[in-house]
Residue frames as a rotation matrix with the C-alpha (Angstrom) as fourth column:
MET 1
-0.898 0.437 0.041 108.42
0.432 0.865 0.254 96.51
0.076 0.246 -0.966 128.41
ILE 2
-0.217 0.864 -0.454 105.63
0.582 -0.258 -0.771 98.74
-0.783 -0.432 -0.447 129.67
LYS 3
-0.399 0.018 -0.917 106.12
-0.543 -0.810 0.220 101.04
-0.739 0.585 0.333 126.68
PHE 4
-0.975 0.036 -0.219 105.44
-0.155 0.594 0.790 98.11
0.158 0.804 -0.573 124.36
TRP 5
-0.584 0.796 -0.157 102.18
0.802 0.538 -0.260 97.33
-0.122 -0.278 -0.953 126.16
VAL 6
-0.151 0.516 -0.843 101.03
0.155 -0.830 -0.536 100.94
-0.976 -0.211 0.046 126.07
VAL 7
-0.613 -0.119 -0.781 101.71
-0.700 -0.377 0.607 101.19
-0.366 0.919 0.148 122.33
PHE 8
-0.953 0.282 -0.109 100.03
0.205 0.867 0.453 97.82
0.222 0.410 -0.885 121.81
LEU 9
-0.372 0.851 -0.371 96.98
0.735 0.026 -0.677 99.01
-0.566 -0.525 -0.636 123.75
VAL 10
-0.218 0.245 -0.945 96.78
-0.338 -0.927 -0.163 102.22
-0.916 0.284 0.284 121.72
VAL 11
-0.828 -0.113 -0.550 97.03
-0.561 0.202 0.803 100.30
0.020 0.973 -0.230 118.45
LEU 12
-0.824 0.560 -0.083 94.39
0.565 0.824 -0.043 97.85
0.045 -0.082 -0.996 119.67
MET 13
-0.184 0.773 -0.607 92.04
0.434 -0.490 -0.756 100.73
-0.882 -0.403 -0.245 120.56
VAL 14
-0.458 -0.033 -0.888 92.63
-0.647 -0.672 0.359 102.35
-0.609 0.739 0.286 117.16
LEU 15
-0.951 0.111 -0.288 91.71
-0.136 0.689 0.712 99.11
0.278 0.716 -0.640 115.44
ALA 16
-0.586 0.773 -0.242 88.62
0.771 0.440 -0.461 98.71
-0.250 -0.456 -0.854 117.64
VAL 17
-0.275 0.482 -0.832 87.47
-0.062 -0.872 -0.485 102.26
-0.959 -0.082 0.270 116.89
ASN 18
-0.596 -0.039 -0.802 87.59
-0.767 -0.268 0.583 101.47
-0.237 0.963 0.130 113.17
LEU 19
-0.921 0.343 0.185 85.40
0.363 0.928 0.087 98.38
-0.142 0.147 -0.979 113.50
PRO 20
-0.453 0.841 0.298 81.78
0.034 -0.318 0.948 98.69
0.891 0.439 0.115 112.39
GLY 21
-0.463 0.303 0.833 79.46
-0.813 -0.519 -0.264 99.88
0.353 -0.799 0.486 115.18
GLY 22
0.605 0.770 -0.203 77.54
-0.650 0.625 0.433 96.61
0.461 -0.130 0.878 115.28
MET 23
0.236 -0.600 -0.765 80.64
0.303 0.793 -0.528 94.63
0.923 -0.107 0.369 116.16
LEU 24
-0.756 -0.552 0.351 81.52
-0.111 -0.421 -0.900 96.92
0.645 -0.719 0.257 119.06
SER 25
-0.148 0.786 0.600 78.01
-0.960 -0.260 0.103 96.86
0.238 -0.561 0.793 120.47
GLY 26
0.585 0.304 -0.752 78.10
-0.255 0.949 0.185 93.06
0.770 0.084 0.632 120.25
PHE 27
-0.241 -0.759 -0.605 81.00
0.555 0.404 -0.728 93.13
0.796 -0.511 0.324 122.71
GLY 28
0.592 0.576 -0.564 79.23
0.794 -0.295 0.532 95.70
0.140 -0.762 -0.632 124.86
VAL 29
-0.408 -0.810 -0.421 81.72
0.794 -0.543 0.275 98.48
-0.451 -0.222 0.865 124.10
ASN 30
0.748 0.610 -0.262 80.58
0.448 -0.755 -0.478 102.06
-0.489 0.240 -0.838 123.56
PRO 31
0.273 -0.696 0.665 82.66
0.891 -0.078 -0.447 103.65
0.362 0.714 0.599 120.75
ASN 32
0.619 -0.013 0.785 82.50
-0.080 -0.996 0.046 107.08
0.781 -0.092 -0.618 122.42
ILE 33
0.897 -0.321 0.305 84.11
-0.306 0.051 0.951 105.74
-0.321 -0.946 -0.052 125.59
LEU 34
0.527 -0.721 0.449 86.74
0.757 0.639 0.137 103.99
-0.386 0.268 0.883 123.50
ILE 35
0.340 -0.372 0.864 87.57
0.595 -0.626 -0.504 107.22
0.728 0.685 0.008 121.66
ALA 36
0.795 -0.022 0.606 87.75
-0.406 -0.763 0.504 109.17
0.451 -0.647 -0.615 124.93
THR 37
0.810 -0.529 0.252 90.11
0.084 0.530 0.844 106.56
-0.580 -0.662 0.474 126.38
LEU 38
0.390 -0.662 0.640 92.25
0.920 0.252 -0.299 106.70
0.037 0.706 0.707 123.26
VAL 39
0.499 -0.163 0.851 92.48
0.126 -0.958 -0.257 110.49
0.857 0.235 -0.458 123.49
ALA 40
0.905 -0.158 0.394 93.44
-0.423 -0.246 0.872 110.22
-0.041 -0.956 -0.290 127.16
PHE 41
0.618 -0.714 0.328 96.22
0.557 0.692 0.458 107.77
-0.554 -0.101 0.826 126.31
VAL 42
0.358 -0.472 0.805 97.46
0.789 -0.308 -0.532 110.04
0.499 0.826 0.262 123.53
ILE 43
0.654 -0.077 0.753 97.61
-0.257 -0.958 0.126 113.10
0.712 -0.276 -0.646 125.77
ALA 44
0.875 -0.341 0.344 99.25
-0.281 0.219 0.934 111.18
-0.394 -0.914 0.096 128.62
GLY 45
0.541 -0.690 0.481 101.77
0.774 0.633 0.037 109.67
-0.330 0.352 0.876 126.24
MET 46
0.430 -0.360 0.828 102.63
0.490 -0.678 -0.549 113.04
0.759 0.641 -0.115 124.77
VAL 47
0.773 -0.135 0.619 103.22
-0.527 -0.680 0.510 114.44
0.352 -0.720 -0.597 128.24
GLU 48
0.789 -0.419 0.448 105.29
-0.164 0.560 0.812 111.47
-0.592 -0.715 0.373 129.47
HIS 49
-0.137 -0.838 0.529 107.34
0.440 0.427 0.790 110.43
-0.888 0.341 0.310 126.44
GLN 50
-0.083 0.065 -0.994 108.03
-0.661 -0.750 0.006 112.45
-0.746 0.658 0.106 123.37
LYS 51
-0.900 -0.282 -0.333 108.55
-0.436 0.559 0.705 109.36
-0.012 0.780 -0.626 121.21
LEU 52
-0.682 0.725 0.100 105.35
0.662 0.669 -0.338 107.76
-0.312 -0.164 -0.936 122.43
GLY 53
0.002 0.657 -0.754 103.65
0.063 -0.752 -0.656 111.08
-0.998 -0.046 -0.043 121.80
MET 54
-0.490 -0.251 -0.835 104.91
-0.773 -0.318 0.549 111.06
-0.403 0.914 -0.038 118.23
ILE 55
-0.988 0.157 -0.014 103.58
0.138 0.903 0.406 107.54
0.077 0.399 -0.914 117.70
ALA 56
-0.341 0.915 -0.215 100.23
0.705 0.098 -0.702 108.48
-0.622 -0.391 -0.679 119.16
LEU 57
-0.096 0.264 -0.960 100.09
-0.356 -0.909 -0.215 111.65
-0.930 0.321 0.181 117.06
VAL 58
-0.837 -0.235 -0.493 100.74
-0.543 0.257 0.799 109.61
-0.061 0.937 -0.344 113.93
VAL 59
-0.813 0.581 0.042 97.93
0.578 0.813 -0.068 107.23
-0.074 -0.031 -0.997 114.90
VAL 60
-0.097 0.815 -0.571 95.48
0.433 -0.482 -0.762 110.09
-0.896 -0.321 -0.306 115.51
VAL 61
-0.263 -0.048 -0.964 96.37
-0.674 -0.705 0.219 111.84
-0.690 0.707 0.153 112.25
ALA 62
-0.981 -0.082 -0.175 96.06
-0.182 0.698 0.692 108.54
0.066 0.711 -0.700 110.39
LEU 63
-0.511 0.859 -0.026 92.59
0.749 0.431 -0.503 108.05
-0.421 -0.277 -0.864 111.87
ALA 64
0.068 0.541 -0.838 91.55
0.033 -0.841 -0.540 111.57
-0.997 0.009 -0.075 110.93
ALA 65
-0.552 -0.346 -0.759 92.92
-0.705 -0.292 0.646 111.15
-0.445 0.892 -0.083 107.41
ASN 66
-0.986 0.119 -0.117 90.88
0.039 0.848 0.529 107.99
0.162 0.517 -0.840 106.90
VAL 67
-0.414 0.905 -0.091 87.43
0.136 -0.038 -0.990 109.25
-0.900 -0.423 -0.107 107.85
PRO 68
0.048 0.498 0.866 84.87
0.964 0.203 -0.171 109.39
-0.261 0.843 -0.470 105.04
ALA 69
-0.742 -0.418 0.523 85.14
0.600 -0.762 0.243 112.47
0.297 0.494 0.817 102.82
SER 70
0.085 0.859 0.504 81.66
0.272 -0.507 0.818 113.70
0.958 0.068 -0.277 103.73
MET 71
0.724 0.141 -0.675 82.46
0.682 0.004 0.732 113.57
0.106 -0.990 -0.093 107.45
ALA 72
-0.303 -0.917 -0.259 85.75
0.907 -0.361 0.216 115.43
-0.292 -0.169 0.941 106.93
GLU 73
-0.627 0.128 0.768 83.97
0.410 -0.784 0.465 118.15
0.662 0.607 0.439 104.97
SER 74
0.479 0.874 0.083 81.27
0.343 -0.273 0.899 118.51
0.808 -0.402 -0.431 107.61
ILE 75
0.508 -0.392 -0.767 83.91
0.820 -0.052 0.570 118.89
-0.263 -0.919 0.295 110.33
GLY 76
0.984 -0.048 -0.173 85.80
-0.098 -0.950 -0.296 121.38
-0.150 0.308 -0.940 108.18
TYR 77
0.093 -0.995 -0.045 89.14
-0.543 -0.089 0.835 119.91
-0.834 -0.053 -0.549 107.23
ASP 78
0.562 -0.007 -0.827 90.75
-0.805 0.224 -0.549 118.50
0.189 0.975 0.120 104.13
ARG 79
0.895 -0.181 0.408 91.90
-0.005 0.910 0.415 114.89
-0.446 -0.373 0.813 104.20
ASP 80
0.701 -0.665 0.258 94.66
0.472 0.161 -0.867 115.57
0.535 0.730 0.426 101.67
ILE 81
0.304 -0.581 0.755 96.29
-0.591 -0.736 -0.329 118.05
0.747 -0.346 -0.568 104.03
LEU 82
0.598 -0.049 0.800 96.22
-0.733 0.371 0.570 115.48
-0.325 -0.927 0.186 106.83
ILE 83
0.917 -0.328 0.225 97.87
0.385 0.873 -0.298 112.92
-0.098 0.360 0.928 104.56
ALA 84
0.408 -0.796 0.447 100.65
0.105 -0.446 -0.889 115.44
0.907 0.409 -0.098 103.87
VAL 85
0.329 -0.243 0.912 100.95
-0.891 -0.400 0.215 116.04
0.313 -0.884 -0.349 107.64
LEU 86
0.881 0.045 0.472 101.15
-0.247 0.893 0.376 112.29
-0.404 -0.448 0.798 108.20
VAL 87
0.727 -0.667 0.160 103.95
0.528 0.394 -0.752 111.93
0.439 0.632 0.639 105.66
GLY 88
0.241 -0.631 0.738 105.76
-0.358 -0.764 -0.536 114.81
0.902 -0.135 -0.410 107.34
LEU 89
0.545 0.027 0.838 105.40
-0.837 0.073 0.542 113.24
-0.047 -0.997 0.062 110.78
VAL 90
0.943 -0.203 0.262 106.76
0.197 0.979 0.051 109.94
-0.267 0.004 0.964 109.54
LEU 91
0.512 -0.780 0.360 109.74
0.581 0.005 -0.814 111.57
0.633 0.626 0.456 107.81
LEU 92
0.754 -0.161 0.637 110.51
-0.403 -0.879 0.255 114.06
0.519 -0.448 -0.728 110.61
PRO 93
0.776 -0.515 0.366 112.65
-0.218 0.325 0.920 111.71
-0.592 -0.794 0.140 112.78
PHE 94
0.498 -0.599 0.628 114.65
0.825 0.550 -0.129 110.59
-0.268 0.582 0.768 109.75
ILE 95
0.507 -0.271 0.818 115.31
0.387 -0.776 -0.498 114.17
0.770 0.569 -0.289 108.65
ALA 96
0.863 -0.162 0.478 116.24
-0.474 -0.585 0.658 115.19
0.173 -0.794 -0.582 112.20
LYS 97
0.693 -0.639 0.334 118.86
0.251 0.648 0.719 112.43
-0.675 -0.415 0.610 112.40
GLN 98
0.458 -0.515 0.724 120.43
0.865 0.072 -0.497 113.60
0.204 0.854 0.479 109.14
PHE 99
0.402 -0.307 0.863 121.09
-0.087 -0.951 -0.298 117.06
0.912 0.045 -0.409 110.56
């Protein structure tokens, strides 16, 4: 049951990070603190549970793949490559079960 709540919390934080900045500030939430908390959950989940780590990794890659193109170029990565990585991460458990 606790795993469900952790995944729910991570998904909730991902959705909150993607809200416009004005909405978050209206609730008194700093987006930088929210992102730092999300990263901490992802790292802790990857250390504790491999499956939870995979879910968190998919969420992080999905976030990175959905940033604006100009931001991705300024950081120095290609969004198309991250979309391919995301597809690979989603298909990896299915392929592993087949072998």
